[in-house]
C-alpha positions as CSV (number, residue, x, y, z in Angstrom):
1,M,21.8,98.7,184.9
2,N,22.6,95.0,184.7
3,I,26.1,94.1,183.8
4,D,26.9,90.8,182.1
5,S,30.1,89.8,183.9
6,A,31.1,87.4,181.1
7,K,30.8,90.1,178.5
8,L,32.6,92.6,180.7
9,E,35.5,90.2,181.3
10,A,35.8,89.4,177.6
11,L,35.9,93.1,176.7
12,V,38.5,93.9,179.4
13,N,40.6,91.0,178.1
14,T,40.3,92.4,174.6
15,A,41.4,95.9,175.9
16,I,44.4,94.4,177.7
17,S,45.4,92.5,174.6
18,D,45.3,95.7,172.6
19,I,47.4,97.6,175.1
20,S,49.9,94.7,175.2
21,A,50.0,94.8,171.4
22,G,50.8,98.5,171.5
23,Y,53.7,97.9,173.9
24,G,54.8,95.0,171.7
25,G,54.9,97.3,168.7
26,V,57.6,99.4,170.4
27,M,59.6,96.2,171.1
28,I,59.3,95.1,167.4
29,S,60.5,98.5,166.2
30,L,63.4,98.4,168.6
31,G,64.3,94.9,167.5
32,H,64.4,96.1,163.9
33,K,66.3,99.3,164.4
34,L,68.9,97.6,166.7
35,G,69.4,94.6,164.4
36,L,68.3,92.1,167.0
37,Y,66.2,90.1,164.7
38,R,68.9,90.1,162.0
39,A,71.4,88.9,164.6
40,M,69.2,85.9,165.3
41,E,68.2,85.0,161.8
42,G,69.3,81.5,160.8
43,A,71.5,81.2,163.9
44,G,69.6,78.5,165.8
45,P,69.2,78.7,169.6
46,L,71.2,81.5,171.2
47,S,71.7,82.8,174.7
48,S,70.9,86.3,175.5
49,A,74.6,87.1,175.8
50,E,75.1,85.7,172.2
51,V,72.3,87.8,170.8
52,A,73.8,90.9,172.6
53,R,77.2,90.2,171.2
54,R,75.9,89.7,167.6
55,S,73.9,92.9,167.8
56,E,76.4,94.9,169.7
57,C,73.9,95.7,172.4
58,A,73.9,95.5,176.2
59,E,73.0,92.0,177.4
60,R,70.6,93.0,180.3
61,Y,68.5,95.0,177.9
62,V,68.6,92.3,175.3
63,R,67.5,89.6,177.8
64,E,64.4,91.6,178.8
65,W,63.6,92.3,175.2
66,L,63.9,88.7,174.3
67,N,61.5,87.7,177.1
68,S,59.0,90.2,175.8
69,Q,59.3,88.6,172.3
70,V,58.8,85.1,173.8
71,A,55.7,86.3,175.7
72,G,54.3,87.8,172.4
73,G,55.0,84.7,170.3
74,Y,57.6,86.3,168.1
75,V,60.6,84.4,169.4
76,A,60.9,80.7,170.5
77,Y,62.3,79.8,173.9
78,H,64.0,76.6,175.0
79,P,63.8,76.3,178.8
80,S,66.3,73.5,179.2
81,S,69.1,75.5,177.7
82,E,67.7,79.0,178.4
83,T,68.2,79.9,174.8
84,Y,66.2,81.9,172.3
85,E,65.5,81.1,168.6
86,L,64.0,82.9,165.6
87,T,62.2,80.3,163.6
88,P,62.1,80.6,159.8
89,E,58.5,81.7,159.9
90,Q,59.3,84.4,162.5
91,A,62.3,85.5,160.4
92,M,60.0,86.1,157.4
93,V,57.9,88.4,159.4
94,L,60.6,90.1,161.5
95,A,64.1,89.9,159.9
96,D,63.8,89.4,156.1
97,E,63.3,92.9,154.7
98,T,62.4,91.5,151.3
99,S,59.7,89.3,152.5
100,P,56.1,90.1,151.5
101,V,55.0,89.7,155.1
102,F,57.8,91.8,156.7
103,I,56.1,93.9,159.3
104,P,58.5,95.9,161.7
105,T,58.5,99.2,159.7
106,A,54.7,99.3,159.6
107,W,54.8,100.3,163.2
108,Q,56.0,103.7,162.1
109,V,52.4,104.4,161.1
110,P,50.8,104.1,164.6
111,A,53.8,105.9,166.0
112,S,53.0,108.8,163.7
113,M,49.4,108.7,164.6
114,W,50.3,109.0,168.3
115,A,52.6,111.9,167.5
116,D,49.8,113.6,165.6
117,E,47.1,113.0,168.2
118,D,46.6,116.7,169.0
119,K,46.1,117.4,165.4
120,A,43.5,114.7,165.2
121,V,41.7,116.0,168.3
122,N,41.5,119.4,166.7
123,A,40.3,118.0,163.4
124,F,37.5,116.0,165.1
125,R,36.4,119.1,167.0
126,T,36.5,121.5,164.1
127,G,35.9,119.4,161.1
128,K,39.0,120.7,159.4
129,G,41.4,118.4,157.5
130,I,45.0,117.4,157.9
131,A,47.0,117.3,154.7
132,W,49.4,114.4,154.1
133,G,52.5,116.7,154.5
134,E,51.3,117.9,157.9
135,H,51.8,114.5,159.5
136,D,54.8,113.3,161.4
137,E,57.5,112.3,159.0
138,R,57.3,108.6,160.0
139,L,53.9,108.3,158.3
140,A,55.2,108.4,154.8
141,C,58.0,106.1,155.5
142,G,55.8,103.6,157.4
143,V,53.1,103.6,154.7
144,A,55.7,103.1,151.9
145,S,57.3,100.2,153.8
146,F,54.0,98.6,154.6
147,Y,52.9,98.4,151.0
148,R,56.3,98.1,149.2
149,N,57.0,94.4,149.7
150,G,53.4,93.4,148.9
151,Y,53.8,95.3,145.6
152,Q,57.1,93.6,145.0
153,A,55.6,90.2,145.5
154,S,52.4,90.7,143.5
155,L,52.3,93.6,141.2
156,V,54.2,92.3,138.2
157,Q,53.6,88.6,138.9
158,D,49.8,88.7,139.6
159,W,48.1,92.0,139.4
160,L,49.2,93.4,136.0
161,P,48.6,90.0,134.2
162,A,45.0,90.1,135.6
163,L,44.3,93.2,133.6
164,E,43.1,92.8,130.0
165,G,46.0,93.1,127.5
166,V,48.1,95.3,129.8
167,T,51.2,93.1,130.3
168,E,51.6,92.7,126.5
169,K,51.5,96.4,126.0
170,L,54.1,97.0,128.7
171,K,56.5,94.4,127.2
172,K,56.3,96.1,123.8
173,G,56.5,99.7,125.2
174,A,53.7,101.7,126.9
175,R,53.2,105.0,128.6
176,V,52.3,104.6,132.3
177,A,51.3,107.1,135.0
178,D,51.4,106.3,138.7
179,I,49.1,108.8,140.5
180,G,49.9,109.5,144.1
181,C,53.2,107.6,143.8
182,G,54.6,108.5,147.1
183,H,58.1,107.1,147.5
184,G,57.8,105.6,144.1
185,H,58.2,101.9,145.0
186,S,55.3,100.8,142.7
187,T,56.6,103.0,139.8
188,I,60.1,101.6,140.1
189,I,59.0,98.0,140.4
190,M,57.1,98.3,137.1
191,S,59.9,100.3,135.4
192,K,62.4,97.6,136.2
193,A,60.2,94.8,134.9
194,F,59.3,96.6,131.7
195,P,62.3,98.5,130.4
196,N,60.7,99.2,127.0
197,S,58.0,101.3,128.7
198,Q,58.1,104.8,130.0
199,F,56.8,105.6,133.5
200,W,55.8,108.9,135.2
201,G,55.1,109.1,138.9
202,F,53.0,112.1,140.1
203,D,52.4,113.3,143.7
204,V,51.7,116.5,145.6
205,H,54.1,115.7,148.4
206,A,57.5,117.1,147.5
207,P,59.5,115.2,150.2
208,S,58.1,111.9,149.0
209,L,59.0,112.7,145.4
210,E,62.6,113.5,146.5
211,E,62.7,110.1,148.2
212,A,61.3,108.5,145.0
213,R,64.1,110.0,142.9
214,R,66.7,108.6,145.3
215,H,65.1,105.2,145.1
216,A,65.1,105.3,141.3
217,E,68.8,106.3,141.3
218,R,69.7,103.5,143.6
219,A,67.7,101.0,141.5
220,G,69.5,102.2,138.3
221,V,66.3,102.8,136.3
222,T,66.3,105.4,133.6
223,N,62.8,105.0,132.2
224,V,61.0,106.7,135.1
225,T,60.3,110.4,135.9
226,F,58.8,111.8,139.0
227,E,56.9,115.1,138.9
228,E,54.9,117.2,141.4
229,A,51.3,117.4,140.1
230,K,47.8,117.0,141.3
231,A,45.7,114.0,140.4
232,S,43.4,116.3,138.3
233,T,46.1,118.3,136.5
234,Y,49.1,116.1,135.6
235,P,50.1,116.2,131.9
236,S,47.9,114.1,129.5
237,R,50.3,112.0,127.4
238,G,48.0,109.4,126.1
239,Y,48.8,106.8,128.8
240,D,48.2,103.1,128.1
241,L,47.9,102.5,131.9
242,I,47.1,104.9,134.7
243,C,47.6,103.5,138.2
244,F,46.3,104.6,141.6
245,F,48.1,102.5,144.3
246,D,46.2,102.9,147.6
247,A,45.7,106.6,146.8
248,L,42.3,107.4,145.3
249,H,40.4,107.1,148.5
250,D,42.7,109.7,150.1
251,M,41.8,112.3,147.5
252,G,39.2,115.0,148.2
253,H,37.9,114.8,144.6
254,P,38.3,111.2,143.4
255,D,35.6,111.9,140.7
256,K,37.8,114.7,139.2
257,A,40.8,112.4,139.4
258,L,39.1,109.7,137.5
259,R,37.6,112.1,134.9
260,H,41.1,113.4,134.3
261,A,42.4,109.8,134.0
262,A,39.7,109.1,131.5
263,D,40.8,112.1,129.4
264,A,44.5,111.3,129.8
265,L,44.2,107.7,128.6
266,A,45.2,106.5,125.1
267,P,42.5,104.7,123.2
268,E,41.9,101.3,124.7
269,G,43.8,102.4,127.8
270,T,43.3,101.0,131.3
271,V,43.0,102.4,134.8
272,M,44.2,100.2,137.6
273,L,42.8,101.0,141.1
274,V,44.6,99.3,144.0
275,E,42.5,100.0,147.0
276,P,42.4,98.7,150.6
277,F,40.3,95.6,150.8
278,A,36.8,96.3,152.0
279,N,33.3,94.9,151.5
280,D,30.5,97.4,150.8
281,R,28.8,97.2,154.2
282,V,30.2,98.0,157.7
283,E,28.9,94.8,159.1
284,E,31.0,92.9,156.5
285,N,34.2,94.6,157.6
286,I,34.2,93.6,161.3
287,N,37.7,92.0,161.3
288,P,41.3,93.0,162.2
289,V,42.0,94.3,158.7
290,G,38.8,96.4,158.7
291,R,39.7,97.7,162.1
292,L,43.2,98.7,161.0
293,Y,41.9,100.5,157.9
294,Y,39.0,102.3,159.6
295,A,41.5,103.6,162.3
296,A,44.0,104.8,159.8
297,S,41.2,106.3,157.7
298,S,39.9,108.3,160.7
299,T,43.2,110.3,161.2
300,I,44.9,110.0,157.8
301,C,42.8,109.2,154.8
302,C,39.6,111.1,155.6
303,A,41.7,113.9,157.1
304,H,43.6,114.5,153.9
305,A,40.5,114.3,151.7
306,I,38.8,116.9,154.0
307,S,42.0,119.1,153.8
308,E,41.3,119.3,150.0
309,N,37.7,120.5,150.7
310,G,36.6,117.0,149.6
311,T,33.2,116.4,148.0
312,H,33.7,112.6,148.1
313,V,35.5,111.7,151.4
314,L,35.7,107.9,150.6
315,G,37.9,106.7,153.5
316,A,40.0,103.6,153.4
317,Q,37.0,101.2,153.5
318,A,35.1,102.6,150.5
319,G,34.4,99.2,149.0
320,Q,33.9,98.2,145.3
321,G,30.4,99.5,145.0
322,R,31.1,103.1,145.9
323,L,34.3,103.1,143.7
324,A,32.4,101.6,140.8
325,S,29.7,104.3,141.1
326,I,32.3,107.1,140.9
327,A,34.1,105.4,138.0
328,H,30.9,105.0,135.9
329,A,30.0,108.7,136.6
330,S,33.5,109.7,135.5
331,G,33.2,108.2,132.0
332,F,34.2,104.6,132.5
333,T,31.8,102.0,131.0
334,K,33.7,98.9,132.2
335,F,34.6,98.3,135.9
336,R,35.5,94.9,137.5
337,R,37.5,93.3,140.3
338,A,40.6,91.8,138.7
339,V,42.3,90.5,141.9
340,Q,41.7,90.6,145.7
341,T,44.1,89.9,148.6
342,P,43.6,90.1,152.3
343,F,44.8,93.7,152.1
344,N,43.8,95.0,148.7
345,L,41.2,95.1,146.0
346,V,42.7,95.4,142.5
347,L,40.1,97.0,140.2
348,E,40.2,97.5,136.4
349,A,38.4,100.5,134.7
350,R,38.1,101.0,131.0
351,R,36.2,103.6,128.9
């Protein structure tokens, strides 16, 4: 067997970089939970002692943490003064919890994946599924946080206006169903923006629905209701808009979900599918986003669909072609890509 030393070195460097990123994720999560990034935001250059004082943490730990952040490119370092600074760009990613690129809470997802490793090993061996509610509790929180700010930045401003006639209906007063609503962030964002409309969020995960109701109460919205129901059995109320936010590909029977949506729509109603960005071929998804989604799909998305005795286990990289095929078979005659982002496809289906 001949070994190409250059290829071997490149692969080893990639592996070490990945391990370093895994360690770095723990540091980012600690920085968020301890308020270290917030202590540095907008403060200019600070010594490790000043960061420790502002965050009420022990200086020696803080100093080592700061050096890990400098090595990872997340904090700037000024050698002449031995001070550390969180730049405005770094603050957007690490300190500003309203920023569309805020990332620390997303590290709860791989943490949950590690916690559930034994379940994943058993699933791979047996072919059995893992239902959403069987995962470590950090999964639901991490997924909700990962998507929340992106929805906040784009849903009302960009995505809904890209759908034919939907925004006008919402302003006047429409009926909207959010299927697989989870913690309800997407539902609440829409309900706040369109107070004349009525919104229902449906999910099968009771703890997530409880969290959604708490979020709605804190947001002060009264035009939203959260109910426990399956994607194929929720009440049909003649909805003007039915939304699936990063949820359809997790379902064991997306065909049944879409057929029920078609039946539950009002005349001239619209289905909005927000799905993880993917091209239709594996070789077109060889990139960091594709890798992230394929990995999550292996232990979360496919696992839940299989737990429902799925007949269509789409996975998180289904792509527009497969989704269109199911939509057409479920009674929709119109299907198009309305918007795309680095992380999402926003698809419109009409009967």
